[in-house]
DODO-156871 format. One record per residue (C-alpha): residue number from 1; residue in three letters; x, y, z. Coordinates in Angstrom, 2 decimals. Example, Ala and Ser with C-alpha at 12.3 -4.5 7.8 and 13.67 -1.06 7.14 Angstrom:
REM DODO-156871
<pt seq="1" type="ALA" east="12.30" north="-4.50" up="7.80"/>
<pt seq="2" type="SER" east="13.67" north="-1.06" up="7.14"/>
REM end
This chain:
REM DODO-156871
<pt seq="1" type="MET" east="119.88" north="135.52" up="67.23"/>
<pt seq="2" type="LYS" east="117.77" north="133.42" up="68.15"/>
<pt seq="3" type="SER" east="118.57" north="132.54" up="72.04"/>
<pt seq="4" type="THR" east="117.89" north="136.32" up="71.95"/>
<pt seq="5" type="ILE" east="114.32" north="136.81" up="70.60"/>
<pt seq="6" type="GLN" east="113.80" north="134.06" up="73.07"/>
<pt seq="7" type="THR" east="115.25" north="135.40" up="75.92"/>
<pt seq="8" type="ALA" east="113.74" north="138.74" up="75.14"/>
<pt seq="9" type="LEU" east="110.12" north="137.10" up="74.69"/>
<pt seq="10" type="TRP" east="110.42" north="135.29" up="78.29"/>
<pt seq="11" type="ILE" east="111.28" north="138.70" up="79.69"/>
<pt seq="12" type="GLY" east="109.01" north="140.25" up="78.27"/>
<pt seq="13" type="ALA" east="106.27" north="137.52" up="79.33"/>
<pt seq="14" type="PHE" east="107.58" north="137.60" up="83.07"/>
<pt seq="15" type="ILE" east="107.00" north="141.06" up="83.00"/>
<pt seq="16" type="LEU" east="103.78" north="140.72" up="81.95"/>
<pt seq="17" type="VAL" east="102.77" north="138.22" up="84.56"/>
<pt seq="18" type="ALA" east="103.64" north="140.58" up="86.96"/>
<pt seq="19" type="PHE" east="102.07" north="143.42" up="86.06"/>
<pt seq="20" type="ILE" east="98.79" north="141.32" up="85.55"/>
<pt seq="21" type="ILE" east="99.16" north="139.67" up="88.90"/>
<pt seq="22" type="VAL" east="99.88" north="143.55" up="90.32"/>
<pt seq="23" type="ALA" east="97.11" north="144.95" up="89.21"/>
<pt seq="24" type="GLY" east="94.94" north="142.15" up="89.97"/>
<pt seq="25" type="LYS" east="95.53" north="143.05" up="93.44"/>
<pt seq="26" type="ARG" east="94.95" north="146.55" up="93.23"/>
<pt seq="27" type="LEU" east="91.50" north="145.94" up="91.45"/>
<pt seq="28" type="SER" east="90.51" north="143.76" up="94.51"/>
<pt seq="29" type="ASN" east="89.35" north="146.53" up="96.68"/>
<pt seq="30" type="PRO" east="88.52" north="145.33" up="100.55"/>
<pt seq="31" type="LYS" east="86.48" north="148.02" up="101.92"/>
<pt seq="32" type="LEU" east="83.70" north="148.13" up="104.87"/>
<pt seq="33" type="ALA" east="81.40" north="150.61" up="105.68"/>
<pt seq="34" type="ILE" east="80.69" north="150.95" up="109.54"/>
<pt seq="35" type="SER" east="77.22" north="152.46" up="111.10"/>
<pt seq="36" type="TYR" east="76.20" north="152.99" up="114.61"/>
<pt seq="37" type="LEU" east="73.07" north="151.47" up="115.76"/>
<pt seq="38" type="SER" east="72.92" north="151.36" up="119.59"/>
<pt seq="39" type="GLN" east="74.00" north="151.06" up="122.74"/>
<pt seq="40" type="THR" east="72.97" north="149.15" up="125.86"/>
<pt seq="41" type="ASN" east="73.43" north="147.86" up="129.15"/>
<pt seq="42" type="ASP" east="72.37" north="143.82" up="129.54"/>
<pt seq="43" type="ALA" east="73.06" north="142.26" up="133.39"/>
<pt seq="44" type="GLY" east="75.78" north="144.57" up="133.83"/>
<pt seq="45" type="HIS" east="77.35" north="144.37" up="130.54"/>
<pt seq="46" type="TYR" east="77.68" north="146.79" up="127.60"/>
<pt seq="47" type="MET" east="77.32" north="146.59" up="124.18"/>
<pt seq="48" type="ALA" east="77.32" north="148.56" up="121.29"/>
<pt seq="49" type="PHE" east="75.83" north="147.84" up="117.83"/>
<pt seq="50" type="PHE" east="77.14" north="148.52" up="114.38"/>
<pt seq="51" type="VAL" east="75.86" north="147.48" up="110.74"/>
<pt seq="52" type="ILE" east="78.55" north="146.81" up="108.53"/>
<pt seq="53" type="THR" east="78.21" north="146.59" up="105.22"/>
<pt seq="54" type="ASN" east="80.95" north="145.28" up="102.13"/>
<pt seq="55" type="VAL" east="81.15" north="148.15" up="100.06"/>
<pt seq="56" type="GLY" east="84.47" north="146.52" up="98.32"/>
<pt seq="57" type="ASN" east="84.38" north="144.33" up="95.35"/>
<pt seq="58" type="VAL" east="85.87" north="141.18" up="97.18"/>
<pt seq="59" type="THR" east="84.82" north="138.84" up="99.90"/>
<pt seq="60" type="VAL" east="86.06" north="139.60" up="103.48"/>
<pt seq="61" type="SER" east="86.36" north="137.43" up="106.98"/>
<pt seq="62" type="SER" east="85.72" north="139.55" up="110.05"/>
<pt seq="63" type="TYR" east="87.68" north="139.23" up="113.21"/>
<pt seq="64" type="SER" east="86.49" north="138.95" up="116.74"/>
<pt seq="65" type="SER" east="88.77" north="142.36" up="117.43"/>
<pt seq="66" type="GLY" east="87.91" north="146.24" up="117.30"/>
<pt seq="67" type="SER" east="89.40" north="149.03" up="119.25"/>
<pt seq="68" type="VAL" east="87.74" north="151.69" up="120.63"/>
<pt seq="69" type="GLU" east="88.75" north="155.24" up="120.70"/>
<pt seq="70" type="ILE" east="87.30" north="157.86" up="122.81"/>
<pt seq="71" type="PHE" east="87.93" north="161.52" up="122.00"/>
<pt seq="72" type="GLY" east="90.73" north="163.32" up="123.37"/>
<pt seq="73" type="GLN" east="92.54" north="159.92" up="124.94"/>
<pt seq="74" type="ASP" east="95.45" north="159.02" up="123.57"/>
<pt seq="75" type="LYS" east="95.30" north="155.37" up="124.75"/>
<pt seq="76" type="ILE" east="93.31" north="153.00" up="122.56"/>
<pt seq="77" type="GLU" east="90.66" north="150.46" up="123.96"/>
<pt seq="78" type="ARG" east="91.35" north="146.76" up="122.15"/>
<pt seq="79" type="VAL" east="87.69" north="145.11" up="122.33"/>
<pt seq="80" type="SER" east="86.24" north="142.11" up="121.42"/>
<pt seq="81" type="CYS" east="83.18" north="142.25" up="119.12"/>
<pt seq="82" type="GLU" east="81.19" north="139.60" up="117.70"/>
<pt seq="83" type="THR" east="79.29" north="139.57" up="113.73"/>
<pt seq="84" type="LYS" east="76.39" north="136.99" up="112.83"/>
<pt seq="85" type="LEU" east="78.23" north="136.10" up="109.19"/>
<pt seq="86" type="PRO" east="82.26" north="134.55" up="109.28"/>
<pt seq="87" type="ARG" east="82.06" north="136.09" up="105.64"/>
<pt seq="88" type="LEU" east="80.76" north="138.83" up="104.09"/>
<pt seq="89" type="GLU" east="80.43" north="139.05" up="100.26"/>
<pt seq="90" type="PRO" east="80.20" north="141.93" up="98.57"/>
<pt seq="91" type="GLY" east="77.62" north="144.50" up="98.91"/>
<pt seq="92" type="GLY" east="76.48" north="142.05" up="101.69"/>
<pt seq="93" type="ALA" east="75.67" north="143.71" up="105.41"/>
<pt seq="94" type="ASP" east="75.76" north="142.18" up="108.75"/>
<pt seq="95" type="ILE" east="75.37" north="143.34" up="112.36"/>
<pt seq="96" type="VAL" east="78.26" north="143.30" up="115.06"/>
<pt seq="97" type="THR" east="77.88" north="142.77" up="118.63"/>
<pt seq="98" type="VAL" east="80.86" north="145.10" up="120.33"/>
<pt seq="99" type="PHE" east="81.27" north="144.48" up="123.77"/>
<pt seq="100" type="LEU" east="82.56" north="147.58" up="125.64"/>
<pt seq="101" type="PRO" east="84.63" north="147.38" up="128.85"/>
<pt seq="102" type="ALA" east="82.67" north="150.49" up="130.83"/>
<pt seq="103" type="ALA" east="79.80" north="153.18" up="129.51"/>
<pt seq="104" type="VAL" east="81.26" north="155.24" up="127.07"/>
<pt seq="105" type="TRP" east="79.03" north="158.74" up="128.13"/>
<pt seq="106" type="SER" east="82.04" north="161.07" up="125.86"/>
<pt seq="107" type="ARG" east="82.65" north="161.07" up="121.50"/>
<pt seq="108" type="TRP" east="84.20" north="157.76" up="120.95"/>
<pt seq="109" type="ARG" east="84.33" north="155.58" up="117.62"/>
<pt seq="110" type="PHE" east="84.90" north="151.53" up="116.89"/>
<pt seq="111" type="THR" east="87.28" north="150.52" up="114.62"/>
<pt seq="112" type="ILE" east="86.51" north="146.45" up="113.52"/>
<pt seq="113" type="VAL" east="89.74" north="144.52" up="112.27"/>
<pt seq="114" type="PHE" east="88.77" north="142.11" up="108.96"/>
<pt seq="115" type="SER" east="90.70" north="140.69" up="106.33"/>
<pt seq="116" type="ARG" east="90.41" north="139.95" up="102.69"/>
<pt seq="117" type="GLU" east="89.21" north="136.27" up="101.92"/>
<pt seq="118" type="GLY" east="91.80" north="133.95" up="100.11"/>
<pt seq="119" type="SER" east="94.76" north="136.95" up="101.61"/>
<pt seq="120" type="GLY" east="96.56" north="134.27" up="103.93"/>
<pt seq="121" type="TYR" east="99.51" north="134.85" up="102.16"/>
<pt seq="122" type="ARG" east="103.31" north="133.06" up="103.29"/>
<pt seq="123" type="TYR" east="103.16" north="135.38" up="106.62"/>
<pt seq="124" type="GLY" east="99.54" north="135.47" up="107.36"/>
<pt seq="125" type="PRO" east="96.63" north="137.45" up="106.10"/>
<pt seq="126" type="THR" east="96.67" north="141.26" up="105.79"/>
<pt seq="127" type="ARG" east="94.40" north="143.20" up="107.71"/>
<pt seq="128" type="TYR" east="92.47" north="145.96" up="107.73"/>
<pt seq="129" type="PHE" east="90.30" north="148.54" up="109.46"/>
<pt seq="130" type="SER" east="87.63" north="150.65" up="109.22"/>
<pt seq="131" type="THR" east="86.69" north="153.06" up="111.61"/>
<pt seq="132" type="SER" east="83.26" north="154.30" up="112.81"/>
<pt seq="133" type="ASP" east="82.00" north="157.96" up="112.77"/>
<pt seq="134" type="TRP" east="82.55" north="159.46" up="116.19"/>
<pt seq="135" type="ILE" east="79.50" north="158.94" up="118.74"/>
<pt seq="136" type="LYS" east="78.05" north="161.56" up="120.15"/>
REM end
């Protein structure tokens, strides 16, 4: 009888710990808001500038890549980008420089890739994406 109670307590404790872990992951909300600032041509290099704001409740790290999607086209162009801050705390903001392959004259939008800080699990960090509104 005593071993049955101990087994039930161990199973209950295991379920409680699993629930806490799952709930903790769901409560951490990695999310970026992204807004277009401007576009320029600096000595033949086309660049666009965006503000990213961490509207989630966990620190995030950005990658140096993203993508540009042109309205009406199936192809998504991978682009490199540069942030000033390697980490962005909740409520923090940063300016992102996006290096465009050419001038973009039609409607387009930019997607940045980022990860939750400390999310480097066994198979690598979980990637998240944040996309701007359509520009132009």
